[in-house]
Phi, psi and omega in degrees: 000321185290332179295320184277343189296330179294326184287327190244351182292139175270102190272001184299330183250013180288141178297137183228148177245016179290153181282129180291143175282149176285328179289150183252012175265140180286131179290340183272312185238358177069014176282161177286135183252126177244092184117202185276329184242146177286128180285345182276312184238348177089359181289142179285135184270070180242166180299132183293334178280125181237147174279165177300320178297325178296321177296318179296316180298318180296321179298311182291329174297318178298316182297309182292326178295315180292319181302314182296319179289325180297308181291328176292335176273320186293320184300306178292331180296318182276323188265341181232080183305127177088342184293315183295321177298317179298316179298316183293317180295327178284353177097003179272087193239342190300323184270003180242154175282139177307135185300324179293314179297319179296317181295315181298317180295309183296315182296320180293312182294315183286330178292324175296316177295321179299314179294322179296312182292314182291327180291327180273359186223041181294127181268007187233026177256116189231006185297342180256004180260105185302321182294318179295318179298318180298317181295314181298317180296317182294320179293316181295321178293322180293331185252017187295336178260007180287154176256003183274160174238106190231147170248122184234166181207155178201147179275127178225123179053039177079007179238152180273103176279125181236139179216165182238135173255114177264129176297159185298334177296333181266317189284344182273004174100170186292324180296318178297317179299314180296321180293322177296317180298321181292330182281346182276151172293157184304327182291339182254353181289145175282142177215169176061227185293328179297314180296322179299310183291324179296321177293324177295321179294323176301317178295321178295319180300324177296315177297320180299319183296336180285330180204076185291337188285324183250012185299310181298319178298322179293323177297316181293322176298318179296319178296321181302326181289345178250012185298326181298339178295332177299315178295312186299317183283321186280339184301308178296331177290321175303315178296321180295320178298317177298320178300319179290318181296327181248035183298329180289345180247030184296336178285337179266322182240107176278172179301324180298321178298316177294325180294319178296316176301317181296317178301315180296320178295321181288329174298314178297323179300322177298321178296319179295320180288328174295318176301319178299317180293322177297316178296323177302316181297317180294313184288339178296335177286333181276319177076033179247110182293327180298315179295320178300315180297321181294315180293321178298317179297320179295322180294314178296322178295317179299319178295319179296319179295321177302314181299321179299310182292328176295317178297316182296320182287315187284317185269351172056048174242165184291175183300312185291314179297317179296320180297316180297313181291326177296316178298317179296320178295313182297317180294317182294310184290330176297317177298317179297315182295320178299317179297314180297315180296320179298316179297317181292322178293316177298320178297318178295321180295309183288335177292341178291346178298334180265357179073020183279000000 
């Protein structure tokens, strides 16, 4: 936390022990300064030369200032759904971190933790599991003459073993695929987008043949590195859905109000997903997929319930109206997220054609 605090702390109101300049012109914008801070740009009117001790003092002032505002923002955000958004919209902002700054800090910090936890706890690495290797080899041998392209799965030793069956048209390489296509009548040849994707699958099949046991795990790892894009892309859509749901109150709630509400909800979502990753690490020692699924469902349910109470508090509508709009919001954003995740997973899958 302390590493990031310099990047995101709002230092304009931080206590300072720097020596005031005698001159009253701002060194940053050249405006006249009346007091310690420039009213034009906010820069402190102190001597530009600082001692080493002054730099250290300034650093710790920034850290403690950000820490106090961070915890002062986090507590109502987690414990009082919708309250922080209401406070911010009403203009009571000084003791809280700006929602955009808070979101950037939390998403960056938690995404690093997410990658660390998920990377050390991959549930799809099987190259050292003899039983998983035996199953994958037997399935691939049984289907070596198949023309289908299938993704299959089975539980082995408490883990989900996943493998891909590439039809012979794909697994025999690009030359074989092209020769098959040339031998077909024009009415049966693939063209356009179909031909493009089939050639990509041929490239993926080549990468798969080099390491079939960990291929699915590698695709999922690649997807994990782009997981934050799901948040980034869906956030403005989340705000847009809220704008539509509360269109009759557009004079009271502008798009910016919905955007602030969305930012706060997404910050909380990062906490829920971090909790999910921590539980993943714990449950990986147990190796029970059923327990993992139950805890995952509870986390998603908890996040959904949080959004409901946040909507009820911020938008000030009754139980039934809030419930209906909450259901519409959850269904809509779930569909959007599924589409985004599908696109990102397909992109991760097809990028394996290059072996990256």
